[in-house]
PLY file of the C-alpha trace (Angstrom):
ply
format ascii 1.0
element vertex 333
property float x
property float y
property float z
element edge 332
property int vertex1
property int vertex2
end_header
158.22 27.19 39.37
159.81 27.26 42.81
160.12 23.50 43.26
163.81 23.74 44.17
162.79 24.92 47.66
162.47 22.16 50.19
158.97 21.86 51.61
160.44 21.82 55.12
162.46 24.97 54.48
160.96 27.92 56.38
161.89 30.22 53.49
159.53 28.47 51.04
156.42 30.36 52.06
158.32 33.62 52.40
159.68 33.54 48.84
156.32 32.48 47.46
154.86 35.59 49.09
157.64 37.84 47.80
157.41 36.48 44.26
153.65 36.90 44.29
154.02 40.50 45.48
156.55 41.20 42.72
154.29 39.73 40.05
151.29 41.74 41.22
153.29 44.97 41.20
154.00 44.72 37.47
151.10 45.74 35.20
150.08 43.75 32.16
151.67 45.12 29.00
149.46 47.55 27.07
150.43 47.48 23.37
149.09 51.02 22.93
151.43 52.39 25.54
154.95 53.52 24.63
157.61 50.97 25.48
159.71 53.86 26.81
157.25 54.21 29.70
157.96 50.62 30.67
161.72 51.13 30.37
161.43 54.10 32.73
159.30 52.09 35.15
161.96 49.36 35.15
164.74 51.88 35.83
162.76 53.22 38.81
162.31 49.68 40.17
166.08 49.13 40.13
166.78 52.53 41.67
164.37 51.91 44.53
165.72 48.40 45.06
169.09 50.00 45.75
167.50 52.36 48.28
165.72 49.49 50.02
168.96 47.52 50.28
170.78 50.57 51.65
168.15 50.75 54.40
168.57 47.02 55.12
165.07 46.25 53.78
166.19 43.08 52.01
162.71 41.76 51.28
161.53 44.84 49.39
164.88 45.04 47.57
164.25 41.46 46.42
160.66 42.30 45.39
161.78 45.23 43.22
164.52 43.30 41.41
162.15 40.37 40.87
159.52 42.78 39.53
162.10 44.18 37.06
162.83 40.64 35.86
159.11 39.95 35.32
158.66 43.29 33.52
161.43 42.57 30.99
160.01 39.10 30.35
156.57 40.57 29.61
158.01 43.34 27.41
159.15 40.72 24.89
155.56 40.76 23.55
155.37 44.55 23.16
154.94 45.55 19.47
157.63 48.26 19.78
160.39 45.86 20.84
161.70 45.45 17.28
162.14 49.22 16.87
163.80 49.53 20.30
165.95 46.42 20.10
169.12 47.98 21.53
167.46 49.32 24.66
165.48 46.12 25.17
168.65 44.02 24.85
170.37 46.32 27.33
167.62 45.62 29.88
167.82 41.88 29.15
171.55 42.01 29.92
170.76 44.01 33.05
168.46 41.20 34.17
171.28 38.69 33.77
173.62 40.89 35.78
171.03 41.28 38.56
170.57 37.51 38.95
173.67 37.38 41.14
172.28 40.20 43.32
168.93 38.43 43.48
170.62 35.21 44.63
172.61 37.13 47.26
169.40 38.68 48.61
167.74 35.26 48.70
170.69 33.86 50.64
170.63 36.72 53.16
166.87 36.53 53.65
167.05 32.75 54.08
169.82 33.13 56.66
167.76 35.66 58.63
164.73 33.39 58.55
166.81 30.45 59.82
168.19 32.60 62.66
164.68 33.68 63.63
163.48 30.07 63.50
166.39 28.97 65.68
165.69 31.69 68.24
162.02 30.76 68.34
162.94 27.11 68.87
165.26 28.05 71.74
162.52 30.13 73.35
160.08 27.25 72.91
162.46 24.79 74.59
163.33 27.17 77.43
161.52 26.72 80.79
158.33 28.72 80.81
158.08 31.65 83.20
155.70 34.60 83.48
157.01 37.56 81.44
158.37 40.44 83.46
157.48 43.08 80.94
154.99 41.86 78.30
154.91 43.89 75.13
153.22 43.84 71.74
155.50 43.03 68.85
155.40 45.78 66.28
154.63 44.40 62.86
157.02 45.23 60.07
155.23 47.50 57.58
154.31 45.71 54.39
155.45 47.12 51.08
152.55 48.31 48.96
153.18 48.94 45.26
150.93 51.49 43.60
149.83 49.24 40.74
146.29 50.64 40.68
144.58 50.61 37.30
146.22 48.31 34.79
146.04 51.12 32.26
148.41 53.28 34.28
151.91 52.38 35.39
152.68 52.52 39.10
155.07 55.31 39.93
158.20 54.76 42.00
159.74 57.86 43.63
163.20 58.44 42.20
164.38 61.42 44.27
162.59 61.26 47.60
164.69 59.18 50.04
163.10 56.25 51.80
162.39 56.57 55.52
164.77 54.71 57.84
163.71 51.14 58.65
161.30 50.79 61.56
162.56 48.69 64.52
160.81 45.33 64.47
160.29 45.21 68.21
159.58 47.79 70.87
159.69 47.05 74.59
158.28 50.23 76.20
158.18 49.08 79.80
161.57 47.38 79.88
163.31 50.10 77.86
162.45 52.75 80.48
164.35 51.03 83.26
167.22 49.98 80.99
167.51 53.50 79.56
167.44 55.06 83.02
170.20 52.77 84.24
172.33 53.25 81.11
171.92 57.01 80.97
172.68 57.20 84.66
176.07 55.59 84.12
176.81 58.10 81.37
175.65 61.41 82.83
177.26 60.71 86.17
180.58 60.00 84.51
183.13 62.71 85.38
184.66 62.95 81.88
181.22 63.08 80.28
180.14 65.91 82.57
183.28 67.88 81.75
182.92 67.37 78.01
179.25 68.41 78.04
180.03 71.35 80.29
182.63 72.61 77.83
180.17 72.25 74.96
177.50 74.16 76.87
180.05 76.85 77.69
180.95 77.31 74.03
177.29 77.44 72.97
176.27 79.79 75.77
178.75 82.43 74.60
177.71 82.18 70.93
175.70 85.30 70.07
173.43 83.52 67.60
172.65 80.77 70.12
171.99 83.37 72.82
169.47 85.15 70.59
167.74 81.92 69.53
167.49 80.63 73.11
166.27 84.01 74.34
163.50 84.09 71.75
162.36 80.62 72.75
162.48 81.42 76.46
160.63 84.70 75.94
157.85 82.91 74.10
157.68 80.15 76.71
157.73 82.64 79.59
154.51 84.31 78.44
152.76 81.00 77.79
150.15 80.40 80.49
150.65 76.63 80.57
154.42 77.01 80.93
154.00 79.60 83.68
151.67 77.29 85.60
153.94 74.26 85.21
157.03 76.18 86.29
155.14 77.64 89.25
153.97 74.21 90.37
157.49 72.83 89.97
158.89 75.60 92.17
156.13 75.12 94.74
156.71 71.37 94.98
160.46 71.80 95.49
160.38 74.13 98.50
159.34 73.87 102.16
158.78 77.62 102.41
155.00 78.19 102.59
155.27 81.80 101.37
157.32 80.79 98.32
154.84 77.99 97.60
151.96 80.41 97.79
153.59 82.97 95.54
154.75 80.37 93.02
151.23 79.07 92.51
149.60 82.51 92.38
148.35 83.20 88.83
149.02 86.93 88.97
152.57 86.38 90.21
153.19 83.75 87.55
152.07 86.09 84.76
154.10 89.02 86.11
157.26 86.98 86.42
156.68 85.52 82.95
156.48 88.98 81.37
159.59 90.15 83.23
161.55 87.12 82.10
160.37 87.63 78.51
161.43 91.28 78.54
164.74 90.53 80.23
165.93 87.69 78.00
165.13 89.77 74.92
167.76 92.33 75.89
171.01 91.79 73.92
173.28 92.91 76.79
171.52 90.58 79.22
171.78 87.73 76.70
175.55 88.19 76.48
176.07 88.50 80.25
173.77 85.59 81.09
175.50 83.55 78.38
178.85 84.33 80.01
177.65 83.17 83.43
176.00 80.06 82.02
179.34 79.24 80.39
181.13 79.81 83.68
178.62 77.66 85.57
178.73 74.91 82.92
182.43 74.36 83.45
182.15 74.28 87.24
182.52 70.71 88.50
179.96 71.08 91.32
177.36 72.54 88.97
177.98 69.69 86.52
177.30 67.13 89.23
174.10 68.90 90.29
172.86 69.09 86.72
173.58 65.37 86.26
171.62 64.57 89.42
168.74 66.78 88.35
168.79 65.26 84.89
168.36 61.75 86.30
165.54 62.87 88.62
163.75 64.42 85.69
164.33 61.43 83.42
162.96 59.02 86.00
159.56 60.72 85.99
159.47 61.93 82.39
157.07 60.76 79.68
158.03 58.02 77.24
159.65 58.28 73.83
160.26 61.62 72.18
158.61 63.42 75.10
161.68 62.57 77.21
164.03 64.46 74.92
161.68 67.41 74.61
161.04 67.76 78.31
164.70 67.24 79.23
165.76 69.87 76.70
163.21 72.37 78.00
163.96 71.76 81.67
167.71 71.81 81.03
167.42 75.16 79.28
165.30 76.53 82.12
167.84 75.41 84.75
170.72 76.87 82.75
168.88 80.18 82.32
168.08 80.40 86.03
171.70 79.60 86.93
172.92 82.31 84.56
170.38 84.85 85.88
171.46 84.08 89.43
175.12 84.81 88.66
174.11 87.87 86.66
172.02 89.30 89.52
174.72 88.56 92.10
177.28 90.32 89.92
175.09 93.43 89.62
174.59 93.59 93.38
178.34 93.67 94.03
0 1
1 2
2 3
3 4
4 5
5 6
6 7
7 8
8 9
9 10
10 11
11 12
12 13
13 14
14 15
15 16
16 17
17 18
18 19
19 20
20 21
21 22
22 23
23 24
24 25
25 26
26 27
27 28
28 29
29 30
30 31
31 32
32 33
33 34
34 35
35 36
36 37
37 38
38 39
39 40
40 41
41 42
42 43
43 44
44 45
45 46
46 47
47 48
48 49
49 50
50 51
51 52
52 53
53 54
54 55
55 56
56 57
57 58
58 59
59 60
60 61
61 62
62 63
63 64
64 65
65 66
66 67
67 68
68 69
69 70
70 71
71 72
72 73
73 74
74 75
75 76
76 77
77 78
78 79
79 80
80 81
81 82
82 83
83 84
84 85
85 86
86 87
87 88
88 89
89 90
90 91
91 92
92 93
93 94
94 95
95 96
96 97
97 98
98 99
99 100
100 101
101 102
102 103
103 104
104 105
105 106
106 107
107 108
108 109
109 110
110 111
111 112
112 113
113 114
114 115
115 116
116 117
117 118
118 119
119 120
120 121
121 122
122 123
123 124
124 125
125 126
126 127
127 128
128 129
129 130
130 131
131 132
132 133
133 134
134 135
135 136
136 137
137 138
138 139
139 140
140 141
141 142
142 143
143 144
144 145
145 146
146 147
147 148
148 149
149 150
150 151
151 152
152 153
153 154
154 155
155 156
156 157
157 158
158 159
159 160
160 161
161 162
162 163
163 164
164 165
165 166
166 167
167 168
168 169
169 170
170 171
171 172
172 173
173 174
174 175
175 176
176 177
177 178
178 179
179 180
180 181
181 182
182 183
183 184
184 185
185 186
186 187
187 188
188 189
189 190
190 191
191 192
192 193
193 194
194 195
195 196
196 197
197 198
198 199
199 200
200 201
201 202
202 203
203 204
204 205
205 206
206 207
207 208
208 209
209 210
210 211
211 212
212 213
213 214
214 215
215 216
216 217
217 218
218 219
219 220
220 221
221 222
222 223
223 224
224 225
225 226
226 227
227 228
228 229
229 230
230 231
231 232
232 233
233 234
234 235
235 236
236 237
237 238
238 239
239 240
240 241
241 242
242 243
243 244
244 245
245 246
246 247
247 248
248 249
249 250
250 251
251 252
252 253
253 254
254 255
255 256
256 257
257 258
258 259
259 260
260 261
261 262
262 263
263 264
264 265
265 266
266 267
267 268
268 269
269 270
270 271
271 272
272 273
273 274
274 275
275 276
276 277
277 278
278 279
279 280
280 281
281 282
282 283
283 284
284 285
285 286
286 287
287 288
288 289
289 290
290 291
291 292
292 293
293 294
294 295
295 296
296 297
297 298
298 299
299 300
300 301
301 302
302 303
303 304
304 305
305 306
306 307
307 308
308 309
309 310
310 311
311 312
312 313
313 314
314 315
315 316
316 317
317 318
318 319
319 320
320 321
321 322
322 323
323 324
324 325
325 326
326 327
327 328
328 329
329 330
330 331
331 332
């Protein structure tokens, strides 16, 4: 059936697998089941094929179109075809129209396979050397069609969007150093600091943002784990033994946490602190210090999504403290 593929062509096995998957995803025709159910199933296959292609999942797009082709071929034996001739002929014409799309997908998949084969050959011919950062290649998730019982048609979601494609390779160890270096070039850039500072200034003076941030800070301030972590961070960043002692004292941590929670919940304080955060955010010296602190934090932060979460939390904490400092100094004058 697929004899036109060359036996030496690396795509031969791949398309045999894809065609087999498509065939298995289509149930055998049940003459007691309405042909309209099969027409709907076919429409869902085409709709999801379009979603797969949009997400650059060419293989599953191919599988769905191929499955539609197989379904229409099998429907020719359904006893209700004669009474639904117009709709059946419409789907037959649809199959003919999709042949061009199927061939395009085959061409693209074949090209990708040849590129991968060429890269592997180059790596094989390259001088061997111990890897600097070994990593496990993440396997691409395999498409599973819900064929289930042959008496029931598999359902294909028609409204729920497909998740974005998963990166085929992850290099955790190498990405940390590369990300640190790349981010460092960005956050230490003068124009970047100014642009971010202006954005922070605008947000800090927005009443809704002030209220939302205050609520989050108030909740975090009374959280025992947050209190302890902040206390330890303060203690480790000072040479003053009395400050270190106070910062790690549980009673002091709780008291300060409650005061912060009560203070940031006050609307007037929110507005004034927001004003001073905005003022600090546009100050060039403050921008440079925040950039330096950001890089220090990033260097020791956890991997993946934890980086963003911790950076966001620490950045908010620094901004709040900077605003409180200006606020307190203003009240003392």
